[in-house]
N, CA, C and O atoms as a GROMACS GRO file, in nm:
protein
  428
    1MET      N    1  -0.279  -0.587   1.530
    1MET     CA    2  -0.243  -0.460   1.480
    1MET      C    3  -0.183  -0.462   1.342
    1MET      O    4  -0.175  -0.358   1.278
    2THR      N    5  -0.139  -0.579   1.294
    2THR     CA    6  -0.073  -0.588   1.166
    2THR      C    7  -0.165  -0.543   1.045
    2THR      O    8  -0.127  -0.458   0.964
    3LEU      N    9  -0.284  -0.601   1.040
    3LEU     CA   10  -0.370  -0.567   0.927
    3LEU      C   11  -0.412  -0.422   0.923
    3LEU      O   12  -0.408  -0.363   0.815
    4PRO      N   13  -0.453  -0.357   1.038
    4PRO     CA   14  -0.487  -0.215   1.034
    4PRO      C   15  -0.362  -0.132   0.993
    4PRO      O   16  -0.375  -0.036   0.917
    5ALA      N   17  -0.243  -0.168   1.044
    5ALA     CA   18  -0.123  -0.095   1.009
    5ALA      C   19  -0.096  -0.101   0.860
    5ALA      O   20  -0.063   0.000   0.797
    6TYR      N   21  -0.111  -0.225   0.804
    6TYR     CA   22  -0.086  -0.239   0.656
    6TYR      C   23  -0.192  -0.163   0.574
    6TYR      O   24  -0.159  -0.100   0.474
    7ILE      N   25  -0.314  -0.169   0.617
    7ILE     CA   26  -0.418  -0.094   0.541
    7ILE      C   27  -0.394   0.058   0.551
    7ILE      O   28  -0.405   0.128   0.450
    8GLY      N   29  -0.363   0.108   0.666
    8GLY     CA   30  -0.333   0.246   0.681
    8GLY      C   31  -0.210   0.288   0.605
    8GLY      O   32  -0.207   0.396   0.544
    9ALA      N   33  -0.112   0.206   0.608
    9ALA     CA   34   0.012   0.231   0.534
    9ALA      C   35  -0.012   0.237   0.380
    9ALA      O   36   0.041   0.324   0.310
   10ALA      N   37  -0.093   0.143   0.332
   10ALA     CA   38  -0.122   0.136   0.189
   10ALA      C   39  -0.194   0.262   0.145
   10ALA      O   40  -0.159   0.321   0.042
   11LEU      N   41  -0.294   0.304   0.221
   11LEU     CA   42  -0.373   0.426   0.187
   11LEU      C   43  -0.284   0.549   0.191
   11LEU      O   44  -0.293   0.636   0.103
   12ALA      N   45  -0.201   0.557   0.290
   12ALA     CA   46  -0.110   0.669   0.301
   12ALA      C   47  -0.006   0.674   0.187
   12ALA      O   48   0.025   0.780   0.132
   13GLU      N   49   0.045   0.557   0.154
   13GLU     CA   50   0.145   0.553   0.045
   13GLU      C   51   0.082   0.591  -0.089
   13GLU      O   52   0.135   0.673  -0.164
   14ILE      N   53  -0.033   0.530  -0.116
   14ILE     CA   54  -0.098   0.564  -0.244
   14ILE      C   55  -0.136   0.705  -0.253
   14ILE      O   56  -0.116   0.768  -0.356
   15ALA      N   57  -0.194   0.761  -0.144
   15ALA     CA   58  -0.232   0.904  -0.147
   15ALA      C   59  -0.109   0.993  -0.166
   15ALA      O   60  -0.112   1.087  -0.246
   16GLY      N   61   0.000   0.965  -0.094
   16GLY     CA   62   0.123   1.038  -0.112
   16GLY      C   63   0.180   1.031  -0.248
   16GLY      O   64   0.222   1.133  -0.303
   17CYS      N   65   0.184   0.911  -0.308
   17CYS     CA   66   0.238   0.898  -0.444
   17CYS      C   67   0.141   0.961  -0.544
   17CYS      O   68   0.186   1.016  -0.644
   18PHE      N   69   0.011   0.953  -0.520
   18PHE     CA   70  -0.085   1.016  -0.614
   18PHE      C   71  -0.067   1.169  -0.613
   18PHE      O   72  -0.086   1.233  -0.716
   19ALA      N   73  -0.029   1.230  -0.498
   19ALA     CA   74  -0.006   1.372  -0.494
   19ALA      C   75   0.107   1.407  -0.593
   19ALA      O   76   0.097   1.504  -0.667
   20PHE      N   77   0.212   1.326  -0.592
   20PHE     CA   78   0.317   1.355  -0.690
   20PHE      C   79   0.273   1.330  -0.832
   20PHE      O   80   0.307   1.407  -0.922
   21TRP      N   81   0.199   1.226  -0.855
   21TRP     CA   82   0.142   1.199  -0.990
   21TRP      C   83   0.054   1.315  -1.035
   21TRP      O   84   0.064   1.360  -1.150
   22ALA      N   85  -0.031   1.363  -0.944
   22ALA     CA   86  -0.122   1.471  -0.983
   22ALA      C   87  -0.041   1.596  -1.015
   22ALA      O   88  -0.075   1.669  -1.109
   23TRP      N   89   0.064   1.622  -0.941
   23TRP     CA   90   0.146   1.746  -0.966
   23TRP      C   91   0.214   1.730  -1.103
   23TRP      O   92   0.207   1.822  -1.184
   24LEU      N   93   0.280   1.617  -1.130
   24LEU     CA   94   0.361   1.602  -1.248
   24LEU      C   95   0.279   1.564  -1.372
   24LEU      O   96   0.316   1.603  -1.483
   25ARG      N   97   0.166   1.486  -1.356
   25ARG     CA   98   0.100   1.438  -1.472
   25ARG      C   99  -0.037   1.500  -1.497
   25ARG      O  100  -0.088   1.500  -1.609
   26LEU      N  101  -0.095   1.552  -1.391
   26LEU     CA  102  -0.232   1.614  -1.401
   26LEU      C  103  -0.232   1.764  -1.382
   26LEU      O  104  -0.337   1.826  -1.370
   27ASP      N  105  -0.109   1.824  -1.379
   27ASP     CA  106  -0.097   1.972  -1.374
   27ASP      C  107  -0.158   2.031  -1.252
   27ASP      O  108  -0.208   2.143  -1.257
   28LYS      N  109  -0.158   1.959  -1.137
   28LYS     CA  110  -0.202   2.017  -1.008
   28LYS      C  111  -0.093   2.105  -0.958
   28LYS      O  112   0.023   2.089  -0.997
   29PRO      N  113  -0.128   2.201  -0.870
   29PRO     CA  114  -0.027   2.295  -0.815
   29PRO      C  115   0.070   2.226  -0.726
   29PRO      O  116   0.040   2.123  -0.664
   30VAL      N  117   0.192   2.287  -0.719
   30VAL     CA  118   0.305   2.229  -0.646
   30VAL      C  119   0.268   2.206  -0.501
   30VAL      O  120   0.322   2.114  -0.440
   31TRP      N  121   0.180   2.285  -0.444
   31TRP     CA  122   0.147   2.268  -0.302
   31TRP      C  123   0.083   2.133  -0.273
   31TRP      O  124   0.072   2.096  -0.156
   32TRP      N  125   0.041   2.059  -0.374
   32TRP     CA  126  -0.015   1.922  -0.354
   32TRP      C  127   0.098   1.832  -0.292
   32TRP      O  128   0.070   1.730  -0.229
   33LEU      N  129   0.224   1.874  -0.312
   33LEU     CA  130   0.332   1.792  -0.257
   33LEU      C  131   0.338   1.799  -0.105
   33LEU      O  132   0.391   1.707  -0.043
   34ILE      N  133   0.288   1.901  -0.044
   34ILE     CA  134   0.295   1.914   0.104
   34ILE      C  135   0.217   1.799   0.171
   34ILE      O  136   0.275   1.725   0.251
   35PRO      N  137   0.084   1.784   0.140
   35PRO     CA  138   0.016   1.670   0.200
   35PRO      C  139   0.068   1.536   0.148
   35PRO      O  140   0.064   1.434   0.217
   36GLY      N  141   0.118   1.539   0.025
   36GLY     CA  142   0.180   1.412  -0.030
   36GLY      C  143   0.294   1.367   0.054
   36GLY      O  144   0.299   1.249   0.091
   37VAL      N  145   0.388   1.456   0.087
   37VAL     CA  146   0.506   1.422   0.166
   37VAL      C  147   0.460   1.380   0.306
   37VAL      O  148   0.513   1.283   0.360
   38ALA      N  149   0.366   1.448   0.366
   38ALA     CA  150   0.314   1.412   0.501
   38ALA      C  151   0.255   1.276   0.494
   38ALA      O  152   0.273   1.197   0.587
   39SER      N  153   0.186   1.243   0.390
   39SER     CA  154   0.123   1.114   0.377
   39SER      C  155   0.231   1.002   0.366
   39SER      O  156   0.216   0.893   0.421
   40LEU      N  157   0.339   1.034   0.295
   40LEU     CA  158   0.446   0.934   0.283
   40LEU      C  159   0.518   0.914   0.413
   40LEU      O  160   0.563   0.803   0.441
   41VAL      N  161   0.531   1.018   0.493
   41VAL     CA  162   0.592   1.003   0.624
   41VAL      C  163   0.502   0.914   0.713
   41VAL      O  164   0.550   0.826   0.784
   42LEU      N  165   0.367   0.940   0.707
   42LEU     CA  166   0.278   0.857   0.781
   42LEU      C  167   0.284   0.707   0.737
   42LEU      O  168   0.276   0.615   0.819
   43PHE      N  169   0.298   0.688   0.608
   43PHE     CA  170   0.316   0.552   0.551
   43PHE      C  171   0.436   0.484   0.617
   43PHE      O  172   0.424   0.370   0.664
   44ALA      N  173   0.546   0.549   0.622
   44ALA     CA  174   0.667   0.490   0.678
   44ALA      C  175   0.646   0.459   0.827
   44ALA      O  176   0.684   0.352   0.875
   45TYR      N  177   0.588   0.551   0.898
   45TYR     CA  178   0.564   0.528   1.040
   45TYR      C  179   0.469   0.404   1.060
   45TYR      O  180   0.496   0.318   1.144
   46LEU      N  181   0.363   0.399   0.987
   46LEU     CA  182   0.267   0.287   1.005
   46LEU      C  183   0.330   0.148   0.979
   46LEU      O  184   0.291   0.049   1.041
   47LEU      N  185   0.426   0.143   0.889
   47LEU     CA  186   0.493   0.013   0.864
   47LEU      C  187   0.575  -0.031   0.987
   47LEU      O  188   0.600  -0.150   1.005
   48THR      N  189   0.615   0.065   1.070
   48THR     CA  190   0.689   0.027   1.192
   48THR      C  191   0.603  -0.039   1.294
   48THR      O  192   0.656  -0.102   1.386
   49LEU      N  193   0.473  -0.028   1.282
   49LEU     CA  194   0.377  -0.083   1.377
   49LEU      C  195   0.350  -0.231   1.351
   49LEU      O  196   0.289  -0.298   1.435
   50VAL      N  197   0.393  -0.282   1.240
   50VAL     CA  198   0.367  -0.422   1.203
   50VAL      C  199   0.442  -0.514   1.294
   50VAL      O  200   0.560  -0.492   1.324
   51GLU      N  201   0.372  -0.621   1.338
   51GLU     CA  202   0.432  -0.723   1.426
   51GLU      C  203   0.524  -0.812   1.340
   51GLU      O  204   0.476  -0.906   1.277
   52SER      N  205   0.650  -0.785   1.338
   52SER     CA  206   0.748  -0.867   1.266
   52SER      C  207   0.884  -0.844   1.327
   52SER      O  208   0.916  -0.733   1.369
   53ALA      N  209   0.962  -0.947   1.331
   53ALA     CA  210   1.096  -0.937   1.386
   53ALA      C  211   1.196  -0.879   1.282
   53ALA      O  212   1.306  -0.839   1.318
   54ALA      N  213   1.156  -0.875   1.157
   54ALA     CA  214   1.243  -0.833   1.053
   54ALA      C  215   1.171  -0.726   0.959
   54ALA      O  216   1.061  -0.751   0.911
   55ALA      N  217   1.231  -0.619   0.938
   55ALA     CA  218   1.170  -0.514   0.856
   55ALA      C  219   1.143  -0.565   0.709
   55ALA      O  220   1.037  -0.541   0.652
   56GLY      N  221   1.242  -0.634   0.655
   56GLY     CA  222   1.226  -0.685   0.518
   56GLY      C  223   1.111  -0.776   0.500
   56GLY      O  224   1.044  -0.774   0.397
   57ARG      N  225   1.085  -0.860   0.603
   57ARG     CA  226   0.966  -0.951   0.595
   57ARG      C  227   0.837  -0.870   0.606
   57ARG      O  228   0.739  -0.900   0.537
   58ALA      N  229   0.835  -0.771   0.691
   58ALA     CA  230   0.712  -0.683   0.706
   58ALA      C  231   0.689  -0.613   0.572
   58ALA      O  232   0.575  -0.606   0.527
   59TYR      N  233   0.794  -0.561   0.507
   59TYR     CA  234   0.779  -0.491   0.380
   59TYR      C  235   0.733  -0.584   0.266
   59TYR      O  236   0.652  -0.546   0.181
   60ALA      N  237   0.787  -0.704   0.267
   60ALA     CA  238   0.754  -0.804   0.163
   60ALA      C  239   0.606  -0.838   0.173
   60ALA      O  240   0.535  -0.839   0.072
   61ALA      N  241   0.561  -0.867   0.295
   61ALA     CA  242   0.417  -0.900   0.312
   61ALA      C  243   0.328  -0.784   0.280
   61ALA      O  244   0.218  -0.802   0.228
   62TYR      N  245   0.373  -0.665   0.308
   62TYR     CA  246   0.294  -0.545   0.282
   62TYR      C  247   0.270  -0.527   0.133
   62TYR      O  248   0.170  -0.467   0.095
   63GLY      N  249   0.358  -0.578   0.048
   63GLY     CA  250   0.337  -0.569  -0.095
   63GLY      C  251   0.202  -0.622  -0.141
   63GLY      O  252   0.140  -0.563  -0.230
   64GLY      N  253   0.154  -0.730  -0.084
   64GLY     CA  254   0.022  -0.782  -0.122
   64GLY      C  255  -0.090  -0.686  -0.086
   64GLY      O  256  -0.184  -0.665  -0.164
   65ILE      N  257  -0.080  -0.630   0.031
   65ILE     CA  258  -0.186  -0.534   0.074
   65ILE      C  259  -0.178  -0.415  -0.017
   65ILE      O  260  -0.282  -0.364  -0.059
   66TYR      N  261  -0.060  -0.369  -0.049
   66TYR     CA  262  -0.049  -0.248  -0.135
   66TYR      C  263  -0.112  -0.273  -0.272
   66TYR      O  264  -0.176  -0.184  -0.326
   67ILE      N  265  -0.094  -0.390  -0.328
   67ILE     CA  266  -0.154  -0.420  -0.460
   67ILE      C  267  -0.302  -0.417  -0.450
   67ILE      O  268  -0.366  -0.362  -0.540
   68VAL      N  269  -0.362  -0.473  -0.347
   68VAL     CA  270  -0.506  -0.475  -0.335
   68VAL      C  271  -0.557  -0.330  -0.317
   68VAL      O  272  -0.654  -0.288  -0.380
   69ALA      N  273  -0.487  -0.256  -0.230
   69ALA     CA  274  -0.530  -0.113  -0.208
   69ALA      C  275  -0.513  -0.032  -0.332
   69ALA      O  276  -0.592   0.060  -0.355
   70SER      N  277  -0.411  -0.061  -0.416
   70SER     CA  278  -0.397   0.013  -0.539
   70SER      C  279  -0.506  -0.011  -0.639
   70SER      O  280  -0.547   0.078  -0.713
   71LEU      N  281  -0.553  -0.134  -0.638
   71LEU     CA  282  -0.669  -0.167  -0.726
   71LEU      C  283  -0.799  -0.099  -0.671
   71LEU      O  284  -0.885  -0.058  -0.749
   72GLY      N  285  -0.809  -0.089  -0.540
   72GLY     CA  286  -0.922  -0.020  -0.484
   72GLY      C  287  -0.916   0.132  -0.517
   72GLY      O  288  -1.018   0.197  -0.542
   73TRP      N  289  -0.793   0.186  -0.517
   73TRP     CA  290  -0.781   0.324  -0.559
   73TRP      C  291  -0.816   0.341  -0.707
   73TRP      O  292  -0.886   0.436  -0.745
   74LEU      N  293  -0.769   0.250  -0.788
   74LEU     CA  294  -0.796   0.251  -0.935
   74LEU      C  295  -0.948   0.265  -0.954
   74LEU      O  296  -0.994   0.344  -1.037
   75TRP      N  297  -1.027   0.186  -0.878
   75TRP     CA  298  -1.172   0.176  -0.896
   75TRP      C  299  -1.237   0.298  -0.835
   75TRP      O  300  -1.315   0.364  -0.902
   76THR      N  301  -1.207   0.331  -0.708
   76THR     CA  302  -1.282   0.436  -0.638
   76THR      C  303  -1.240   0.583  -0.675
   76THR      O  304  -1.323   0.673  -0.680
   77VAL      N  305  -1.112   0.602  -0.698
   77VAL     CA  306  -1.065   0.736  -0.721
   77VAL      C  307  -1.055   0.761  -0.867
   77VAL      O  308  -1.097   0.868  -0.912
   78GLU      N  309  -0.999   0.666  -0.948
   78GLU     CA  310  -0.978   0.686  -1.087
   78GLU      C  311  -1.096   0.641  -1.178
   78GLU      O  312  -1.100   0.669  -1.297
   79GLY      N  313  -1.189   0.570  -1.114
   79GLY     CA  314  -1.312   0.526  -1.187
   79GLY      C  315  -1.285   0.417  -1.291
   79GLY      O  316  -1.360   0.405  -1.388
   80ILE      N  317  -1.180   0.338  -1.273
   80ILE     CA  318  -1.158   0.230  -1.367
   80ILE      C  319  -1.169   0.100  -1.288
   80ILE      O  320  -1.094   0.074  -1.194
   81ARG      N  321  -1.266   0.020  -1.330
   81ARG     CA  322  -1.295  -0.102  -1.257
   81ARG      C  323  -1.187  -0.211  -1.286
   81ARG      O  324  -1.157  -0.239  -1.402
   82PRO      N  325  -1.132  -0.269  -1.184
   82PRO     CA  326  -1.028  -0.376  -1.208
   82PRO      C  327  -1.093  -0.492  -1.283
   82PRO      O  328  -1.209  -0.525  -1.258
   83ASP      N  329  -1.018  -0.553  -1.375
   83ASP     CA  330  -1.067  -0.669  -1.450
   83ASP      C  331  -1.032  -0.797  -1.376
   83ASP      O  332  -0.973  -0.795  -1.268
   84ARG      N  333  -1.072  -0.912  -1.439
   84ARG     CA  334  -1.054  -1.036  -1.371
   84ARG      C  335  -0.905  -1.070  -1.347
   84ARG      O  336  -0.869  -1.136  -1.250
   85TRP      N  337  -0.819  -1.022  -1.440
   85TRP     CA  338  -0.678  -1.047  -1.425
   85TRP      C  339  -0.618  -0.964  -1.312
   85TRP      O  340  -0.528  -1.010  -1.242
   86ASP      N  341  -0.668  -0.844  -1.295
   86ASP     CA  342  -0.627  -0.765  -1.181
   86ASP      C  343  -0.665  -0.834  -1.049
   86ASP      O  344  -0.583  -0.841  -0.957
   87LEU      N  345  -0.787  -0.885  -1.040
   87LEU     CA  346  -0.838  -0.953  -0.920
   87LEU      C  347  -0.762  -1.083  -0.899
   87LEU      O  348  -0.726  -1.112  -0.785
   88ALA      N  349  -0.738  -1.160  -1.000
   88ALA     CA  350  -0.666  -1.286  -0.986
   88ALA      C  351  -0.526  -1.259  -0.934
   88ALA      O  352  -0.479  -1.329  -0.844
   89GLY      N  353  -0.459  -1.161  -0.991
   89GLY     CA  354  -0.325  -1.128  -0.945
   89GLY      C  355  -0.321  -1.080  -0.806
   89GLY      O  356  -0.227  -1.111  -0.733
   90ALA      N  357  -0.424  -1.001  -0.764
   90ALA     CA  358  -0.431  -0.953  -0.628
   90ALA      C  359  -0.450  -1.064  -0.529
   90ALA      O  360  -0.392  -1.062  -0.421
   91LEU      N  361  -0.533  -1.165  -0.566
   91LEU     CA  362  -0.553  -1.277  -0.480
   91LEU      C  363  -0.423  -1.354  -0.460
   91LEU      O  364  -0.391  -1.394  -0.348
   92LEU      N  365  -0.349  -1.374  -0.566
   92LEU     CA  366  -0.226  -1.444  -0.555
   92LEU      C  367  -0.128  -1.366  -0.465
   92LEU      O  368  -0.055  -1.426  -0.387
   93CYS      N  369  -0.127  -1.238  -0.477
   93CYS     CA  370  -0.038  -1.157  -0.393
   93CYS      C  371  -0.078  -1.162  -0.248
   93CYS      O  372   0.007  -1.166  -0.159
   94LEU      N  373  -0.208  -1.161  -0.223
   94LEU     CA  374  -0.256  -1.172  -0.081
   94LEU      C  375  -0.216  -1.308  -0.022
   94LEU      O  376  -0.175  -1.318   0.093
   95ALA      N  377  -0.228  -1.408  -0.101
   95ALA     CA  378  -0.188  -1.541  -0.052
   95ALA      C  379  -0.039  -1.541  -0.019
   95ALA      O  380   0.000  -1.592   0.085
   96GLY      N  381   0.041  -1.487  -0.104
   96GLY     CA  382   0.186  -1.478  -0.078
   96GLY      C  383   0.215  -1.391   0.046
   96GLY      O  384   0.304  -1.424   0.125
   97ALA      N  385   0.145  -1.284   0.064
   97ALA     CA  386   0.163  -1.198   0.181
   97ALA      C  387   0.128  -1.274   0.308
   97ALA      O  388   0.198  -1.262   0.409
   98ALA      N  389   0.022  -1.351   0.304
   98ALA     CA  390  -0.017  -1.429   0.423
   98ALA      C  391   0.085  -1.530   0.460
   98ALA      O  392   0.116  -1.547   0.578
   99VAL      N  393   0.139  -1.599   0.362
   99VAL     CA  394   0.246  -1.697   0.386
   99VAL      C  395   0.369  -1.627   0.450
   99VAL      O  396   0.427  -1.676   0.546
  100ILE      N  397   0.405  -1.512   0.392
  100ILE     CA  398   0.524  -1.445   0.442
  100ILE      C  399   0.506  -1.394   0.590
  100ILE      O  400   0.596  -1.412   0.674
  101ILE      N  401   0.394  -1.335   0.619
  101ILE     CA  402   0.375  -1.276   0.750
  101ILE      C  403   0.330  -1.372   0.856
  101ILE      O  404   0.358  -1.350   0.974
  102ALA      N  405   0.259  -1.481   0.817
  102ALA     CA  406   0.202  -1.569   0.917
  102ALA      C  407   0.262  -1.706   0.917
  102ALA      O  408   0.221  -1.791   0.995
  103GLY      N  409   0.358  -1.730   0.831
  103GLY     CA  410   0.422  -1.864   0.825
  103GLY      C  411   0.498  -1.890   0.953
  103GLY      O  412   0.554  -1.800   1.015
  104PRO      N  413   0.497  -2.020   0.991
  104PRO     CA  414   0.568  -2.060   1.120
  104PRO      C  415   0.724  -2.033   1.104
  104PRO      O  416   0.786  -2.062   1.002
  105ARG      N  417   0.774  -1.980   1.206
  105ARG     CA  418   0.918  -1.948   1.213
  105ARG      C  419   0.987  -2.026   1.322
  105ARG      O  420   0.930  -2.050   1.428
  106ALA      N  421   1.110  -2.066   1.296
  106ALA     CA  422   1.192  -2.131   1.396
  106ALA      C  423   1.229  -2.025   1.504
  106ALA      O  424   1.261  -1.911   1.470
  107ALA      N  425   1.226  -2.060   1.626
  107ALA     CA  426   1.252  -1.962   1.734
  107ALA      C  427   1.395  -1.931   1.751
  107ALA      O  428   1.431  -1.850   1.837
   0.00000   0.00000   0.00000
């Protein structure tokens, strides 16, 4: 359940934040904030579904997924293709997220 929760949370967070970006930076109407706030609430809920004994660890590992999802948003929604440095950084972050979430823990 961890990976689907992280992917859903990332999409919800990016969409919610983009609604604010669109309102403030792209001159979209203020009502864009309504689905934006709902999306951010969904984001917070989805993070509670992650299998982790500690919230901070779940949030830290989520950071890697968020970075990859943000680059996907950059490409698919904003039409800007990530460059090799974006991809290299994303791979490093995913490796770090995997270590944080799946590393062996003392009982």
